[in-house]
C-alpha positions as YAML, in Angstrom:
chain: A
units: angstrom
residues:
- id: 1
  name: MET
  ca: [9.78, -96.53, -82.84]
- id: 2
  name: ARG
  ca: [6.09, -96.80, -82.93]
- id: 3
  name: PRO
  ca: [4.27, -94.11, -80.49]
- id: 4
  name: HIS
  ca: [2.61, -96.86, -78.23]
- id: 5
  name: GLU
  ca: [6.04, -98.15, -77.86]
- id: 6
  name: GLN
  ca: [7.29, -95.14, -76.41]
- id: 7
  name: ARG
  ca: [4.54, -94.74, -74.41]
- id: 8
  name: ILE
  ca: [5.20, -98.11, -73.12]
- id: 9
  name: VAL
  ca: [8.59, -97.31, -72.66]
- id: 10
  name: ARG
  ca: [8.46, -93.65, -70.71]
- id: 11
  name: CYS
  ca: [6.11, -95.39, -68.08]
- id: 12
  name: TYR
  ca: [8.15, -98.52, -67.80]
- id: 13
  name: VAL
  ca: [11.05, -96.03, -67.06]
- id: 14
  name: ALA
  ca: [8.96, -93.84, -65.05]
- id: 15
  name: MET
  ca: [7.57, -97.61, -62.81]
- id: 16
  name: ASN
  ca: [11.72, -98.08, -62.48]
- id: 17
  name: LEU
  ca: [12.23, -94.35, -60.79]
- id: 18
  name: MET
  ca: [9.37, -95.35, -58.68]
- id: 19
  name: VAL
  ca: [10.71, -98.36, -57.70]
- id: 20
  name: GLY
  ca: [13.56, -96.76, -56.92]
- id: 21
  name: ASP
  ca: [12.30, -94.59, -54.88]
- id: 22
  name: PHE
  ca: [9.73, -96.83, -52.84]
- id: 23
  name: GLY
  ca: [13.03, -98.80, -52.07]
- id: 24
  name: GLU
  ca: [14.33, -95.82, -50.72]
- id: 25
  name: ALA
  ca: [11.86, -94.35, -48.63]
- id: 26
  name: TYR
  ca: [10.82, -98.52, -47.08]
- id: 27
  name: ALA
  ca: [14.41, -99.15, -46.38]
- id: 28
  name: HIS
  ca: [14.44, -95.40, -44.33]
- id: 29
  name: ARG
  ca: [11.32, -96.85, -42.60]
- id: 30
  name: GLN
  ca: [12.72, -100.19, -41.92]
- id: 31
  name: PHE
  ca: [15.68, -98.83, -40.23]
- id: 32
  name: VAL
  ca: [14.03, -96.10, -38.23]
- id: 33
  name: GLN
  ca: [12.15, -98.93, -36.71]
- id: 34
  name: ALA
  ca: [15.18, -100.51, -36.03]
- id: 35
  name: GLY
  ca: [15.97, -97.98, -34.08]
- id: 36
  name: TYR
  ca: [18.81, -96.58, -36.05]
- id: 37
  name: GLU
  ca: [18.88, -92.29, -36.92]
- id: 38
  name: VAL
  ca: [18.63, -92.34, -40.96]
- id: 39
  name: ALA
  ca: [19.90, -89.60, -42.66]
- id: 40
  name: TYR
  ca: [19.76, -88.66, -46.52]
- id: 41
  name: PRO
  ca: [23.46, -87.99, -47.33]
- id: 42
  name: THR
  ca: [24.04, -84.20, -47.82]
- id: 43
  name: GLU
  ca: [26.88, -84.91, -50.97]
- id: 44
  name: GLN
  ca: [26.86, -87.21, -53.86]
- id: 45
  name: LYS
  ca: [28.40, -90.27, -53.81]
- id: 46
  name: GLN
  ca: [27.94, -91.33, -50.63]
- id: 47
  name: GLY
  ca: [24.87, -93.71, -50.79]
- id: 48
  name: ASP
  ca: [21.72, -93.30, -50.44]
- id: 49
  name: LEU
  ca: [21.76, -93.41, -46.75]
- id: 50
  name: ARG
  ca: [22.90, -92.70, -43.90]
- id: 51
  name: ILE
  ca: [22.51, -94.87, -40.68]
- id: 52
  name: LYS
  ca: [23.65, -94.32, -37.52]
- id: 53
  name: ASN
  ca: [23.63, -96.93, -34.20]
- id: 54
  name: PRO
  ca: [22.68, -94.35, -31.46]
- id: 55
  name: ASN
  ca: [24.40, -96.53, -29.05]
- id: 56
  name: THR
  ca: [27.69, -96.89, -30.74]
- id: 57
  name: GLY
  ca: [27.64, -93.73, -33.05]
- id: 58
  name: GLU
  ca: [28.90, -96.14, -35.82]
- id: 59
  name: VAL
  ca: [27.65, -94.79, -39.03]
- id: 60
  name: LEU
  ca: [27.01, -96.72, -42.35]
- id: 61
  name: ARG
  ca: [26.73, -95.59, -46.29]
- id: 62
  name: VAL
  ca: [23.73, -97.79, -47.62]
- id: 63
  name: GLU
  ca: [23.34, -97.79, -51.19]
- id: 64
  name: ILE
  ca: [19.64, -99.09, -51.81]
- id: 65
  name: LYS
  ca: [18.88, -101.04, -55.21]
- id: 66
  name: THR
  ca: [15.45, -102.39, -55.14]
- id: 67
  name: SER
  ca: [13.72, -104.70, -57.92]
- id: 68
  name: GLN
  ca: [10.75, -106.17, -58.96]
- id: 69
  name: LYS
  ca: [10.23, -109.35, -60.40]
- id: 70
  name: GLY
  ca: [10.62, -109.98, -64.24]
- id: 71
  name: VAL
  ca: [10.04, -113.04, -66.40]
- id: 72
  name: ARG
  ca: [13.57, -114.63, -65.44]
- id: 73
  name: GLY
  ca: [13.40, -113.43, -61.75]
- id: 74
  name: TRP
  ca: [14.98, -109.99, -60.11]
- id: 75
  name: CYS
  ca: [17.92, -108.32, -61.99]
- id: 76
  name: VAL
  ca: [19.55, -105.37, -59.68]
- id: 77
  name: CYS
  ca: [21.97, -103.13, -61.91]
- id: 78
  name: LEU
  ca: [24.67, -102.14, -59.47]
- id: 79
  name: ASN
  ca: [27.30, -100.34, -61.53]
- id: 80
  name: LYS
  ca: [26.78, -98.06, -64.47]
- id: 81
  name: ALA
  ca: [29.30, -94.86, -65.57]
- id: 82
  name: GLY
  ca: [27.84, -91.90, -64.90]
- id: 83
  name: LYS
  ca: [24.42, -93.13, -62.96]
- id: 84
  name: THR
  ca: [25.17, -95.31, -60.10]
- id: 85
  name: SER
  ca: [27.68, -96.79, -58.20]
- id: 86
  name: VAL
  ca: [27.98, -99.10, -55.11]
- id: 87
  name: ALA
  ca: [31.84, -98.17, -54.51]
- id: 88
  name: HIS
  ca: [30.50, -95.03, -52.27]
- id: 89
  name: ALA
  ca: [28.99, -96.93, -49.76]
- id: 90
  name: ASP
  ca: [29.54, -99.29, -47.20]
- id: 91
  name: MET
  ca: [26.83, -101.74, -47.11]
- id: 92
  name: VAL
  ca: [24.30, -102.56, -50.53]
- id: 93
  name: VAL
  ca: [20.93, -103.51, -49.41]
- id: 94
  name: LEU
  ca: [19.28, -105.32, -52.43]
- id: 95
  name: GLN
  ca: [15.39, -105.45, -52.16]
- id: 96
  name: LEU
  ca: [13.76, -108.00, -54.03]
- id: 97
  name: ILE
  ca: [10.10, -107.07, -54.52]
- id: 98
  name: THR
  ca: [7.68, -110.56, -54.84]
- id: 99
  name: ARG
  ca: [4.65, -110.29, -57.05]
- id: 100
  name: ALA
  ca: [2.87, -110.83, -54.09]
- id: 101
  name: GLY
  ca: [4.22, -107.69, -52.61]
- id: 102
  name: PHE
  ca: [6.58, -108.92, -50.25]
- id: 103
  name: VAL
  ca: [10.34, -107.84, -50.01]
- id: 104
  name: VAL
  ca: [12.95, -109.64, -49.47]
- id: 105
  name: SER
  ca: [15.78, -108.19, -48.76]
- id: 106
  name: TYR
  ca: [19.81, -108.63, -48.72]
- id: 107
  name: PHE
  ca: [22.59, -106.66, -46.69]
- id: 108
  name: ILE
  ca: [26.27, -106.98, -48.56]
- id: 109
  name: PRO
  ca: [29.02, -105.62, -47.93]
- id: 110
  name: SER
  ca: [29.91, -103.07, -51.43]
- id: 111
  name: GLU
  ca: [33.53, -104.47, -52.14]
- id: 112
  name: LEU
  ca: [31.82, -108.03, -52.84]
- id: 113
  name: LEU
  ca: [29.98, -106.20, -55.48]
- id: 114
  name: ILE
  ca: [31.77, -103.49, -56.72]
- id: 115
  name: ASN
  ca: [33.56, -104.89, -59.89]
- id: 116
  name: LYS
  ca: [29.83, -105.89, -60.33]
- id: 117
  name: LYS
  ca: [27.63, -104.70, -63.45]
- id: 118
  name: SER
  ca: [24.60, -106.33, -61.98]
- id: 119
  name: ILE
  ca: [23.22, -109.27, -59.95]
- id: 120
  name: SER
  ca: [20.85, -111.48, -60.63]
- id: 121
  name: PHE
  ca: [18.27, -113.77, -58.49]
- id: 122
  name: ARG
  ca: [15.93, -116.68, -59.99]
- id: 123
  name: THR
  ca: [14.58, -116.81, -56.83]
- id: 124
  name: ALA
  ca: [13.93, -114.21, -54.29]
- id: 125
  name: ASP
  ca: [14.86, -116.33, -50.89]
- id: 126
  name: SER
  ca: [16.43, -119.33, -52.75]
- id: 127
  name: PRO
  ca: [18.93, -121.14, -49.15]
- id: 128
  name: ASN
  ca: [21.06, -122.48, -52.03]
- id: 129
  name: SER
  ca: [21.96, -118.84, -53.22]
- id: 130
  name: LYS
  ca: [25.18, -117.38, -53.57]
- id: 131
  name: TRP
  ca: [24.16, -114.65, -51.69]
- id: 132
  name: ALA
  ca: [21.70, -116.44, -49.15]
- id: 133
  name: GLN
  ca: [24.26, -115.58, -46.10]
- id: 134
  name: TYR
  ca: [23.17, -112.22, -46.52]
- id: 135
  name: ARG
  ca: [19.92, -112.19, -47.07]
- id: 136
  name: LYS
  ca: [18.21, -111.31, -43.26]
- id: 137
  name: PRO
  ca: [14.38, -110.97, -42.26]
- id: 138
  name: ASN
  ca: [14.75, -107.56, -40.33]
- id: 139
  name: TYR
  ca: [16.83, -104.22, -40.45]
- id: 140
  name: ASP
  ca: [19.15, -104.74, -37.41]
- id: 141
  name: VAL
  ca: [22.73, -104.54, -39.34]
- id: 142
  name: PHE
  ca: [24.87, -103.28, -36.34]
- id: 143
  name: GLY
  ca: [22.76, -106.15, -33.80]
- id: 144
  name: GLY
  ca: [21.46, -104.79, -31.24]
- id: 145
  name: ALA
  ca: [20.49, -100.48, -31.79]
- id: 146
  name: SER
  ca: [17.00, -100.58, -30.53]
- id: 147
  name: ALA
  ca: [17.99, -101.84, -26.84]
...
């Protein structure tokens, strides 16, 4: 690999890490605005966020996966040995960032994704997608926490 190619790879990796950090911060803020108590788990392997419904006390462990649009759409890594796993969460929030900067979010029960290495989308919000039923315009996952 030539030096300029190494720089490109390092920048790409850094950008992906920043996208992941952005995704977690964005989801954190959206859950708070929806009226939930949000915390980062104290132990690893418990998802990225813990959200609590203040009305019922119910807690969900949430894994956040964020992806920018690539040449062929979006591809999100779900399970990679020693790196990432959705198995430790109750729900996976997939956030697809469009080229215009909008975030399209899917809230998928983790048991549907445990055996998948990745998930791909050609369009961010296709109503005909297998996952369309899990797309939500807001982060009110419990249904009315901010009452």
